C-alpha positions as CSV (number, residue, x, y, z in Angstrom):
1,M,0.0,0.0,0.0
2,N,1.9,3.0,-1.3
3,R,-0.9,5.5,-2.1
4,I,-2.6,6.9,1.0
5,G,-5.7,9.2,1.0
6,I,-6.3,11.5,3.9
7,I,-9.7,13.0,4.7
8,C,-10.1,15.2,7.8
9,K,-12.8,16.7,9.9
10,A,-13.4,20.2,8.7
11,G,-13.4,23.4,10.8
12,I,-11.0,22.3,13.5
13,P,-7.2,22.9,13.6
14,K,-6.0,19.6,15.1
15,P,-5.9,17.6,11.8
16,A,-3.6,20.1,10.2
17,E,-1.4,20.1,13.2
18,I,-1.1,16.3,13.0
19,L,-0.4,16.4,9.2
20,K,2.5,18.8,9.6
21,E,4.4,15.9,11.1
22,L,2.6,13.0,9.5
23,L,3.0,14.0,5.8
24,P,6.9,14.3,6.0
25,W,6.8,10.9,7.9
26,F,5.0,9.3,4.9
27,K,7.2,11.0,2.4
28,Q,10.4,9.7,4.2
29,K,9.0,6.2,4.0
30,G,8.2,6.5,0.3
31,Y,4.4,6.8,0.4
32,E,2.4,9.1,-1.8
33,T,-0.4,11.0,-0.1
34,F,-3.6,12.6,-1.3
35,V,-5.1,15.1,1.1
36,D,-8.6,16.5,0.8
37,S,-8.8,20.0,-0.7
38,E,-10.2,21.8,2.3
39,T,-7.5,20.5,4.7
40,A,-4.7,21.0,2.1
41,S,-5.6,24.6,1.7
42,T,-4.9,25.2,5.4
43,L,-1.4,23.7,4.8
44,N,-0.8,25.8,1.7
45,M,-0.5,22.7,-0.5
46,N,-2.4,21.2,-3.4
47,G,-5.3,19.0,-2.4
48,F,-7.9,16.7,-4.1
49,P,-11.7,16.6,-4.1
50,R,-13.0,14.1,-1.6
51,S,-14.9,12.3,-4.4
52,E,-11.6,11.6,-6.2
53,I,-9.5,10.4,-3.3
54,A,-10.9,6.9,-3.2
55,S,-9.9,6.3,-6.9
56,L,-6.3,7.6,-6.2
57,S,-5.7,5.7,-2.9
58,E,-5.0,2.2,-1.7
59,I,-6.1,3.0,1.9
60,I,-7.7,6.1,3.4
61,I,-7.0,7.6,6.7
62,V,-9.7,9.6,8.4
63,L,-8.7,12.2,11.0
64,G,-11.9,13.1,12.8
65,G,-14.8,11.6,14.7
66,D,-17.5,9.1,13.8
67,G,-19.3,11.7,11.7
68,T,-16.4,12.2,9.4
69,M,-15.9,8.5,9.3
70,L,-19.5,7.8,8.3
71,S,-19.4,10.3,5.5
72,T,-16.1,9.0,4.2
73,C,-17.4,5.4,4.3
74,R,-20.4,6.3,2.3
75,L,-18.2,8.0,-0.2
76,V,-15.6,5.3,-0.8
77,A,-17.3,2.0,0.1
78,D,-18.2,1.1,-3.5
79,K,-14.5,1.4,-4.4
80,G,-13.5,-1.3,-1.9
81,V,-10.8,0.9,-0.3
82,P,-10.1,0.1,3.3
83,V,-10.5,3.0,5.8
84,L,-8.6,3.7,9.1
85,G,-10.2,6.0,11.6
86,I,-8.1,8.2,13.9
87,N,-10.3,9.6,16.6
88,I,-9.9,13.3,17.3
89,G,-13.6,13.8,17.9
90,G,-15.8,12.7,20.7
91,L,-17.2,9.2,21.4
92,G,-15.4,7.4,18.6
93,F,-16.9,3.9,18.1
94,I,-15.7,3.5,14.5
95,T,-12.7,5.9,14.7
96,E,-11.0,3.5,17.1
97,V,-7.4,4.7,17.0
98,Q,-6.4,7.4,19.4
99,S,-4.2,10.1,18.0
100,D,-1.4,9.5,20.6
101,K,-1.0,5.9,19.1
102,L,-1.1,7.0,15.5
103,Y,2.5,6.2,14.4
104,E,2.6,2.9,16.3
105,I,-0.7,1.7,14.7
106,L,0.4,3.0,11.2
107,E,3.6,1.0,11.3
108,K,1.6,-2.2,11.8
109,I,-1.2,-1.3,9.4
110,L,1.2,-0.4,6.6
111,S,3.2,-3.6,7.1
112,G,0.1,-5.6,6.7
113,E,-0.1,-6.9,10.2
114,C,-3.6,-5.8,11.1
115,P,-6.9,-7.2,9.8
116,I,-9.6,-5.7,7.7
117,E,-13.2,-5.9,8.9
118,E,-16.1,-5.8,6.5
119,R,-19.2,-4.1,7.7
120,L,-22.8,-4.4,6.4
121,M,-24.2,-1.3,4.6
122,L,-27.8,-0.6,3.7
123,T,-29.4,0.8,0.5
124,T,-32.5,3.0,1.0
125,Q,-34.9,3.8,-1.7
126,V,-37.9,6.1,-1.6
127,R,-40.8,5.6,-4.0
128,R,-43.7,8.0,-4.5
129,L,-46.6,6.9,-6.7
130,G,-44.5,4.1,-7.9
131,E,-41.6,6.3,-9.0
132,L,-38.1,6.1,-7.5
133,I,-37.4,9.6,-6.2
134,A,-34.4,9.1,-3.9
135,E,-31.7,6.6,-3.1
136,Y,-29.0,6.5,-0.4
137,I,-26.3,4.3,1.1
138,V,-25.7,4.2,4.9
139,L,-23.3,2.5,7.3
140,N,-25.1,3.2,10.6
141,E,-28.8,3.6,10.2
142,V,-31.9,4.9,8.4
143,V,-34.3,6.8,10.6
144,I,-37.9,7.8,9.9
145,N,-39.1,10.3,12.4
146,K,-41.6,13.1,13.0
147,A,-41.0,16.7,13.5
148,A,-40.8,18.0,17.1
149,L,-44.5,19.1,17.3
150,A,-46.0,16.5,15.0
151,R,-48.3,13.8,16.2
152,I,-47.5,10.1,16.5
153,I,-47.0,8.6,13.0
154,D,-48.3,5.4,11.5
155,L,-45.6,3.3,9.8
156,E,-46.9,0.2,8.0
157,T,-44.0,-2.2,8.0
158,Y,-43.2,-5.4,5.9
159,V,-40.2,-7.8,5.9
160,N,-39.7,-9.8,2.7
161,H,-43.3,-8.6,1.7
162,N,-44.8,-10.1,4.8
163,Y,-46.8,-7.7,7.0
164,V,-45.2,-7.2,10.4
165,T,-47.2,-4.4,12.0
166,T,-48.2,-0.8,11.7
167,F,-46.0,1.0,14.2
168,K,-47.6,3.9,16.0
169,A,-44.6,5.8,17.2
170,D,-42.4,8.8,17.0
171,G,-40.4,7.0,14.3
172,L,-38.5,3.9,13.3
173,I,-34.8,3.1,13.1
174,I,-33.4,0.6,10.7
175,S,-29.8,-0.1,11.8
176,T,-26.8,-2.1,10.9
177,P,-24.7,-3.9,13.5
178,T,-22.2,-1.1,13.2
179,G,-25.0,1.4,14.0
180,S,-26.3,-0.7,16.9
181,T,-24.3,1.4,19.4
182,A,-25.7,4.7,17.9
183,Y,-29.3,6.0,17.8
184,S,-30.8,2.4,18.0
185,L,-29.1,1.8,21.3
186,S,-30.5,5.1,22.8
187,A,-33.9,4.0,21.7
188,G,-33.7,0.6,23.5
189,G,-32.2,-1.5,20.7
190,P,-29.6,-4.3,21.3
191,I,-25.9,-4.2,20.7
192,L,-24.8,-6.4,17.9
193,Y,-21.2,-7.5,17.2
194,P,-20.2,-5.2,14.3
195,T,-19.3,-8.0,11.8
196,L,-22.7,-9.8,12.1
197,D,-25.0,-10.0,9.1
198,N,-28.2,-8.7,10.6
199,I,-30.5,-5.7,10.5
200,I,-32.2,-4.2,13.6
201,I,-35.7,-2.6,13.5
202,T,-36.1,-0.3,16.5
203,P,-39.3,1.8,17.1
204,I,-38.8,5.2,18.7
205,C,-41.2,5.8,21.6
206,P,-43.9,3.4,20.4
207,H,-47.5,3.9,21.6
208,T,-47.7,0.2,22.3
209,L,-45.1,-0.7,24.9
210,T,-44.9,-4.3,23.6
211,N,-43.4,-3.0,20.3
212,R,-39.7,-3.8,20.8
213,A,-36.6,-3.9,18.7
214,M,-36.3,-6.9,16.3
215,V,-33.2,-8.4,14.8
216,I,-33.7,-9.9,11.3
217,P,-31.4,-11.5,8.7
218,G,-29.1,-9.2,6.8
219,D,-30.6,-10.3,3.4
220,S,-34.1,-9.1,4.4
221,I,-36.0,-6.5,2.4
222,I,-37.8,-4.0,4.6
223,E,-40.7,-1.9,3.3
224,I,-42.2,0.9,5.3
225,I,-45.2,2.9,4.1
226,L,-46.0,6.2,5.8
227,R,-49.8,6.2,6.4
228,S,-50.1,9.4,8.4
229,P,-51.5,12.4,6.6
230,T,-48.6,14.7,7.4
231,E,-45.7,16.2,5.6
232,R,-43.6,16.8,8.8
233,V,-41.9,13.4,8.6
234,Y,-38.3,13.0,7.7
235,L,-35.9,10.3,6.5
236,T,-32.4,10.7,7.9
237,M,-29.4,8.7,6.8
238,D,-26.5,8.3,9.3
239,G,-27.7,11.4,11.0
240,Q,-26.2,13.5,8.2
241,V,-28.4,13.4,5.1
242,G,-32.2,14.2,5.3
243,F,-35.2,13.8,3.0
244,S,-38.8,14.9,3.5
245,V,-41.3,12.0,3.3
246,M,-45.0,12.3,2.4
247,Q,-48.1,10.2,3.1
248,N,-48.1,6.8,1.2
249,D,-44.4,7.1,0.3
250,V,-42.7,3.7,0.3
251,I,-39.3,3.4,1.9
252,E,-37.4,0.2,1.0
253,V,-34.3,-0.7,3.0
254,S,-32.1,-3.7,2.0
255,R,-28.5,-4.8,2.1
256,A,-26.1,-2.8,-0.1
257,P,-24.2,-4.5,-2.8
258,F,-20.9,-3.7,-1.2
259,K,-19.5,-3.4,2.4
260,T,-17.4,-0.9,4.3
261,R,-13.9,-2.2,4.8
262,L,-12.3,-1.0,8.1
263,L,-8.7,-1.3,9.0
264,I,-8.6,-2.6,12.6
265,P,-5.8,-2.1,15.1
266,C,-4.1,-5.5,15.8
267,D,-4.7,-5.4,19.5
268,R,-8.3,-4.1,19.3
269,D,-10.6,-5.5,22.0
270,Y,-14.2,-4.7,21.0
271,F,-15.6,-5.4,24.5
272,K,-13.0,-3.1,26.0
273,I,-14.3,-0.4,23.7
274,L,-17.8,-1.0,24.9
275,R,-16.7,-0.9,28.6
276,T,-14.8,2.3,28.0
277,K,-17.3,4.2,25.7
278,L,-20.4,3.1,27.5
279,K,-18.8,3.3,31.0
280,W,-19.8,-0.2,32.0
281,G,-19.0,-1.2,35.5
282,E,-18.8,2.4,36.8
283,R,-20.8,3.5,39.7
């Protein structure tokens, strides 16, 4: 792996500070680097559009938090380029490497010592009057929810064309195992090991308390029809991309044709991450 793409969280100075030492380190070792344009401009060097970096690189390093990581994975997953997340943000479930261990981990990654994990992604399509009007790819979750002052909404739900129920709730979360520790968890969903091939359906504040999260096979096709007569319902992808949904729109969620490939530190202990990030065992 001689060509390395670098994508950074925008609007904060720390990535540029790290790159001032990291880029010469790469150059000394004979690696070619491709830095995103916005970050490169802060270093007075030539950069590359984020949309082109995946085609130029053999691996991509993300300097940021989980939000930067999610947007990067959506951008590059169809190219099959593995991604390494360096956490300089907050919680950091998928940006697993701390910046103080950057060089130690990079030595092992670049020598091929560390594994690559493949993570399930989801394709989301929205149909209105039978016509496809929107399509998205997500790594964490698809969320259908109402505006703050809207009433409970009715979400008629099918799995593999079999009727499940009509959820009367504030919304519904369709999550991957990677996203199980995000919004789905806060809504009462289970934690799934991130490499599992499953999908989670989690209602948000359901009117019927016996409506609980469900775990279904990863090859399932989920169809959700908004039956409520309101326009104040939104579809949100990975908490970053939004789309307004109307009555009788059909939202179809299924496994994407490709997976996110994450470079994993050799000594990574997923359960230690859970204990640390979720503060298990603390009083």
